[in-house]
C-alpha positions as CSV (number, residue, x, y, z in Angstrom):
1,M,0.0,0.0,0.0
2,I,1.4,3.4,-1.0
3,K,2.0,5.8,1.9
4,I,4.4,8.3,0.5
5,I,4.8,10.1,-2.9
6,L,8.2,11.5,-3.7
7,S,8.5,14.1,-6.5
8,D,11.1,16.1,-8.2
9,I,10.1,19.7,-8.8
10,D,11.4,21.3,-12.0
11,G,10.3,19.5,-15.1
12,T,8.2,17.1,-13.0
13,F,5.8,18.9,-10.6
14,L,6.1,22.3,-12.2
15,K,5.4,23.2,-15.8
16,D,8.2,24.9,-17.8
17,D,6.7,28.3,-16.8
18,K,7.5,27.3,-13.1
19,H,3.8,27.0,-12.1
20,P,2.1,23.7,-11.3
21,P,-0.6,22.4,-13.7
22,E,-4.1,22.4,-12.1
23,L,-4.1,18.6,-12.0
24,H,-1.0,18.6,-9.8
25,I,-2.6,21.0,-7.4
26,K,-5.6,18.6,-7.4
27,A,-3.2,15.6,-6.8
28,I,-1.7,17.3,-3.7
29,K,-5.1,17.9,-2.2
30,S,-6.3,14.4,-2.8
31,V,-3.1,12.9,-1.4
32,V,-3.3,15.0,1.8
33,E,-7.0,14.2,2.2
34,K,-6.2,10.5,2.2
35,G,-3.6,11.0,4.9
36,L,-0.7,10.2,2.6
37,R,2.6,12.1,2.6
38,F,3.8,14.1,-0.4
39,V,7.5,15.1,-0.3
40,F,9.5,17.1,-2.8
41,V,12.9,15.7,-3.7
42,S,14.9,18.4,-5.5
43,A,18.2,19.9,-6.3
44,R,16.8,23.2,-5.0
45,M,17.7,24.6,-1.5
46,P,15.0,24.5,1.2
47,E,14.2,28.2,0.8
48,A,13.4,27.6,-2.9
49,I,11.1,24.6,-2.0
50,Y,9.1,26.2,0.9
51,P,7.4,28.9,-1.2
52,I,5.9,26.1,-3.3
53,T,4.8,24.0,-0.3
54,D,3.4,27.2,1.4
55,A,1.4,28.1,-1.8
56,L,0.0,24.6,-1.9
57,G,-1.1,24.7,1.8
58,M,1.5,22.1,2.8
59,K,2.7,24.0,5.8
60,H,4.3,21.0,7.6
61,T,6.1,18.7,5.2
62,P,9.6,17.2,5.0
63,V,11.9,18.2,2.1
64,V,14.9,16.5,0.5
65,S,17.0,19.3,-0.9
66,Y,20.4,19.6,-2.7
67,G,19.7,16.4,-4.7
68,G,19.7,14.4,-1.4
69,G,22.4,16.2,0.5
70,F,20.2,18.0,3.0
71,V,17.1,16.5,4.5
72,L,14.7,18.3,6.8
73,T,11.6,17.0,8.7
74,E,8.3,18.7,8.8
75,D,9.5,20.6,11.9
76,E,12.6,21.7,9.9
77,E,14.9,19.5,11.9
78,I,18.0,18.5,10.0
79,I,18.3,14.7,9.7
80,F,21.0,14.6,7.0
81,D,23.6,17.2,6.0
82,K,26.4,16.2,3.7
83,K,28.9,18.9,2.7
84,M,31.5,18.8,0.0
85,P,35.2,18.4,1.1
86,A,37.0,21.7,1.7
87,D,40.0,20.9,-0.5
88,D,37.9,19.7,-3.5
89,S,35.5,22.7,-3.1
90,A,38.4,25.2,-3.3
91,K,40.0,23.4,-6.2
92,I,36.9,23.0,-8.3
93,L,35.9,26.6,-7.8
94,Q,39.3,27.7,-8.9
95,E,39.1,25.4,-11.9
96,M,35.8,26.8,-12.9
97,K,36.9,30.4,-12.7
98,S,40.2,29.9,-14.5
99,R,38.9,27.8,-17.4
100,W,35.5,29.1,-18.4
101,Q,34.1,32.5,-19.2
102,D,30.5,33.7,-19.0
103,I,29.5,31.3,-16.2
104,T,27.6,32.1,-13.0
105,I,28.6,30.2,-9.9
106,N,26.3,29.7,-6.9
107,Y,27.4,28.3,-3.5
108,Y,24.7,26.7,-1.4
109,T,25.3,25.8,2.2
110,G,22.4,24.6,4.5
111,R,19.7,27.2,4.2
112,R,22.0,29.9,2.7
113,W,22.9,30.8,-0.8
114,F,26.1,32.7,-1.6
115,V,27.1,34.5,-4.9
116,E,30.0,36.8,-5.6
117,E,27.8,39.2,-7.4
118,I,24.1,39.4,-8.2
119,D,24.0,39.3,-12.0
120,K,21.0,38.8,-14.3
121,R,21.1,35.0,-13.9
122,V,21.1,35.2,-10.1
123,Q,18.3,37.7,-10.2
124,F,16.3,35.4,-12.5
125,E,16.9,32.5,-10.1
126,M,15.8,34.6,-7.2
127,D,12.7,35.6,-9.0
128,I,11.6,32.1,-10.0
129,T,12.5,30.4,-6.7
130,G,11.6,33.0,-4.1
131,A,15.0,32.4,-2.4
132,T,17.4,35.2,-1.7
133,A,21.1,35.1,-2.5
134,E,23.7,36.7,-0.2
135,V,26.9,38.4,-1.7
136,K,30.0,36.7,-0.2
137,T,33.2,35.6,-1.7
138,F,33.6,31.9,-1.9
139,D,37.1,32.1,-0.4
140,A,35.7,33.9,2.6
141,A,33.1,31.2,3.1
142,L,35.7,28.5,2.9
143,N,38.1,30.4,5.2
144,E,35.2,30.5,7.7
145,K,34.8,26.8,7.3
146,I,31.3,27.2,5.8
147,L,31.4,24.3,3.4
148,P,29.0,23.9,0.5
149,N,26.3,21.2,0.2
150,K,26.2,22.1,-3.5
151,I,27.8,24.3,-6.1
152,M,25.6,25.2,-9.1
153,V,26.8,26.7,-12.3
154,I,24.5,28.5,-14.7
155,C,25.8,28.8,-18.2
156,E,25.1,28.2,-21.9
157,P,24.3,24.5,-22.8
158,P,27.5,23.8,-24.7
159,T,29.6,25.1,-21.8
160,C,27.5,23.2,-19.3
161,K,28.1,19.9,-21.3
162,E,31.8,20.5,-21.5
163,M,32.1,21.4,-17.8
164,E,30.2,18.2,-16.8
165,R,32.6,16.1,-18.9
166,E,35.9,17.8,-17.9
167,L,35.1,18.4,-14.2
168,G,33.7,14.9,-13.8
169,K,37.0,13.4,-14.9
170,K,39.2,15.7,-12.9
171,F,37.2,15.5,-9.6
172,P,36.3,11.9,-9.0
173,A,35.3,12.5,-5.4
174,L,32.5,14.8,-6.6
175,N,29.3,14.2,-8.3
176,V,29.1,16.5,-11.4
177,V,25.8,16.3,-13.3
178,R,23.5,18.6,-15.4
179,S,20.1,19.0,-14.0
180,A,19.0,21.0,-17.0
181,P,20.8,22.0,-20.3
182,Y,22.0,25.2,-18.7
183,L,22.5,24.0,-15.1
184,L,25.4,22.1,-13.7
185,E,25.2,20.7,-10.1
186,V,28.2,19.6,-8.1
187,M,27.9,17.7,-4.8
188,D,29.8,15.1,-2.8
189,K,30.1,11.9,-4.7
190,S,28.2,10.0,-2.0
191,V,25.1,12.2,-2.5
192,S,22.2,11.4,-4.7
193,K,18.4,11.7,-4.4
194,A,18.4,8.0,-3.4
195,T,20.7,8.7,-0.3
196,G,18.4,11.5,0.9
197,I,15.3,9.4,0.3
198,E,16.8,6.5,2.2
199,V,17.4,8.7,5.2
200,L,13.8,10.1,5.0
201,L,12.1,6.7,4.7
202,K,14.1,5.3,7.6
203,H,13.3,8.3,9.8
204,Y,9.5,7.9,9.2
205,G,9.5,4.1,9.0
206,Y,8.4,3.6,5.4
207,A,9.3,0.6,3.3
208,L,10.5,1.0,-0.3
209,D,7.3,-0.6,-1.6
210,E,5.2,2.0,0.2
211,A,6.7,4.8,-2.0
212,I,6.2,6.1,-5.5
213,A,8.8,8.4,-7.1
214,F,8.3,10.8,-10.0
215,G,11.2,12.4,-11.9
216,D,12.2,13.7,-15.3
217,N,16.0,14.1,-15.7
218,Y,19.5,12.7,-15.3
219,N,19.8,13.8,-11.6
220,D,16.7,11.7,-10.9
221,V,18.3,8.5,-12.1
222,E,19.4,7.2,-8.7
223,M,16.0,7.9,-7.2
224,L,14.2,6.2,-10.1
225,S,16.5,3.1,-9.7
226,Y,16.1,3.0,-5.9
227,I,12.3,3.2,-5.7
228,P,10.7,0.1,-7.3
229,Q,7.5,2.0,-8.3
230,S,9.4,4.8,-10.2
231,V,7.6,7.0,-12.8
232,V,9.1,9.2,-15.4
233,M,7.4,12.2,-17.1
234,A,6.7,12.1,-20.8
235,N,9.0,15.1,-21.2
236,A,12.0,13.2,-19.9
237,P,15.0,12.2,-22.1
238,E,14.6,8.7,-23.7
239,A,17.6,7.4,-21.7
240,V,15.9,8.4,-18.4
241,K,12.6,6.8,-19.5
242,K,14.3,3.5,-19.9
243,L,15.3,3.4,-16.2
244,A,11.8,3.8,-14.7
245,A,9.1,1.3,-14.1
246,A,6.5,3.5,-15.9
247,V,6.1,6.6,-18.0
248,T,3.2,9.1,-17.4
249,D,2.0,12.3,-19.1
250,S,4.2,15.4,-19.2
251,N,4.7,18.0,-16.6
252,E,2.7,20.4,-18.7
253,V,-0.5,18.4,-18.4
254,G,-0.4,16.8,-14.9
255,G,1.3,13.4,-15.3
256,I,1.6,12.9,-11.5
257,Y,-2.2,13.1,-11.1
258,T,-2.8,10.9,-14.2
259,Y,-0.5,8.1,-12.7
260,L,-1.9,8.3,-9.2
261,V,-5.4,7.9,-10.5
262,K,-4.4,5.1,-12.8
263,V,-2.9,3.0,-10.0
264,G,-5.7,3.8,-7.6
265,V,-3.7,5.9,-5.1
266,I,-6.2,8.8,-5.4
């Protein structure tokens, strides 16, 4: 019997315009009414997830953020917090700055987001997520031993693809993956959405077969492989679709609702 629904946010729960389709709002209401738990599992920071849960009336809900590296209960208690190693963090930041132009680097730690300047990309990210960036040099953060859960680069798709390939080879202790054509996410190698979900399920006493997971992209792969009843949106890349147990409608038309109705959860 399904007791918990796990969902990625961007490209899965939200449409491309960053608003949920009406059917997904309906799905949330139905899930809550049945006493089931709905949890967002995202590369976003908590402060970029809570505006969504608040708007949906989900005032007290756990979140799995930073692609599994930072997990909070419904009371905002931290039950998992995996930071990147200091040495690797410093070296990869230096590598990024020295090798690539026209990139925007974001440094996420716990519930804080550092940037070295607020450019158009950062402003856009603040506008769409509702989170607020703080201006601080990354060297200062590292010197203060404020280590990152995640480093995210915003850049043009060809640059993003090249950075993923080159940095992935050079920094084997880190997980370097694109979460969108223009977004590169860097975290500790041990971190994935599956690791965060494992902590969450153990904390609340859920079994794997009591969960359904929805995703749409390469950074959802570990989650989709970990949860037996895994579902991919129709807008996902073909390679990702092959890894899931089922494929549902796209994020634009409400594929989460469609699937939950189809299997009788709501």
